[in-house]
N, C-alpha and C positions, 0 to 999 in steps of 0.2 A: 574487320575480322570475320571470316566465314562462320556462319552458324549463330551469330548474335543478333539480337533485335536492333541494335544500333545500325546494322548493315542495311536496314530498310531505307536508309537515306540515299541509297544509290539511285541514279536516274534509271527509269525503266526503258526509255527509248521508244521507238515506234513498234508496236506489236500488231502489225497488219500483214495480211497476205491475200490479195485479191478481195473476195467478198467476206473474208474472215478478219475479225478483230478480237484481240484479247483485252478485256477491260478488268482492271484491278477491282476486286471485291473487298478483300481484307488482307491484312498482314498480321502476324503474331504466331504464337505457339500453335502447332498442329494439334488438334484435339486428341487424336489417338496416339500419334507417334512422338508427341511432346518435344518437337524441334521447331525452330523458326520456319515459317512458311509463308509464301505468297499464295493467295487464292484468286483465280481469275475466272470470269465468265467468258465463254466463247460466244461471240455475238455476230450476227449477220450485219455487215456494215451498212447495207441499204435499208433493210426492213427493221433493224434493231432487235430482231427476234433472237432469243437465247437459243444456242445450239448445243450447249453442254458446259462443262467446267473442266478446269485443269489447275493443278497446284504444283508448286516448286518448293521442295523442302531443302533449305539451304544449310544443312548440316550433314557431315559425313560420319555417321556412327556405324558400328557393325550392324546394328538392326536395320538401318536405312540401306546400307550397301548390300546386305544379304537378302532381306525379306520384304521391306516396304518400298524401297526405291526412292530416288530423288524426285521423281515425277509421278503423279497419279492423275488420271483423266477419266472422263465419261462423256459420251455424246448421246444426246436424247435420241430415242429410237427413230423418230420421224426425220432425223437429219443424218443418219448414218449413210455411208457410201460416198461421201464427198471428201474424204481424207482430212476432215477437220482435226482429228486427234493428232495425226502425223504432222500436219502443218503447224499445229499449236506447239507440239514438242520442239519443232525446228525454230519457231519464233522465240522460244525461251532460252535457246543456246547462248546468245550474247549475255543475257542476264545471269545465267548460271556461271559463265566464264568470269563475269565481273565479281562474282562471289568466291572465286577460286575453286569452283567445282569442275574438275576435269580429271578423269572422265565422270560422266553421269552414269549411275546404275539405275535401271528401270526394271521392274519385275511385273510378272503377270502369272495367272494360273495356267498350268500346262494345257488344259482343255479350252482355254480362251483363244481360239484360233484367230478371231478378229483382232484382238489386242496384239497377238504375236505378229500378224501381218502389218499392223500399224507400226510396230517397232522396227520391223524390217524396212518399211517404206521411209521411216524417219532416219534410217541409216545406222541403226543400232545393230550390234553383232551379238548373236546368241552365244552365251558362254557355258551355261550349265543349268541343270534342274537340281534344286536343293530341297531337302526336307526341312520344314519349319519346326523348330523345337516346340514341344508340348506346352511349355510355360509362356510362349509368345502369344500376344493378343491376336495375332493373325491366325495362328493355329486354332485358338479358342473360338474364332469366328468361322471355322470350318474350312480354312485354306491350309491343307496339309503339305503342299509342295508349291514352290515358286520357280518359274523360269527366270533366270538372270540374264539381262542384256546390258551390254556396255556401249555407251555412246560418247565419243570424244566431243567435248564442248567446243572444240575448234573446227568441227566438221562444217562443210558448206551448208548454208541454209536452204539451198534449192532442192526441191523434191523432184524426182523423176516424174515426168508427165505420164498419164495413163495411156 
């Protein structure tokens, strides 16, 4: 059943793309958004160096679809420019699909042009900019608007080459 902790019994499959590997860090309720989530480390397959992190929230609530998104990611500053975030998003599509998430909704701040480009490279389609309600934890943390992107979970996993 999508959105339940029992769903973590699903096999992860291979989460690799060239020099990038996603390694499961934890599963359980997301600390801020209070929905079941997988948390992964982005790791360089050869060196083992951590490149960043990504999480997949496996529930579809209004809060997730409108403001938080099913996926959240960050790449360490020293490793930006290698499309690790876009590649990681694509690697999570089969897992999202196995949880019945289709489409995925992913959000970012309107002024975060790097994240917006990441979502475009991952194949997500810009839908709209929404105002975050004042009573939402996201608004209370200083994020007044969010860009909403839609990504079909059945999309091809291949990224266009630079």
